[in-house]
Each structure stands twice: as C-alpha cells, then as structure tokens.
N, C-alpha and C positions, 0 to 999 in steps of 0.2 A: 504493500500500500504506500509506504513512504517513498519507495523508488518511483512509483507513478506520480506522486506529488512533486518530487524533484524534477521529473521529466516534463510534466505539464505545467509546473509552476503555479498550481492552483489546487487547493484542497477541495473546493466546490466542484471543479471539473472531474477530479478523481472520484469523488463520491457519486456524481451523476453517472459515471461509467460503471462503477461497482453496482449501482442500483439499476443499471440498464435503462436509464432514461435517455442516454445518448451512447453512440458507439465510439470506438477508439478514433476512427477517422474524424468524426465530428469534434471530439475533444481536442485533437491536435490542431484542427483548423481554428477552433475557438481560442486555444492557447496562443496561436500565432497572431490572431487578431488582437488579443489582449496586449501582447507585447508591442505590437505596432503602435498602439494608442496610449502607451504609458510614457 
C-alpha cells in the first residue's frame, strides 16, 4: 500500500484503486494531472 502511495503521490488515489473505484491507468493519469497543476 505504501509503495503505491509513493508511486502515485496520493493516499486518496491509492485508496480509490484499492476500493476499485478507479483502475490503475486512471490513477496514474490523475496523479500526472495533479503534478502538472501543483
């Protein structure tokens, strides 16, 4: 779990993947979007 948080840079995104609200590809895309706007 913590590895996923480190990779995605977001606890919320990792929790969404674990609960199957979003898939891995969506999480990576959202993480990139988040980094671009920070």
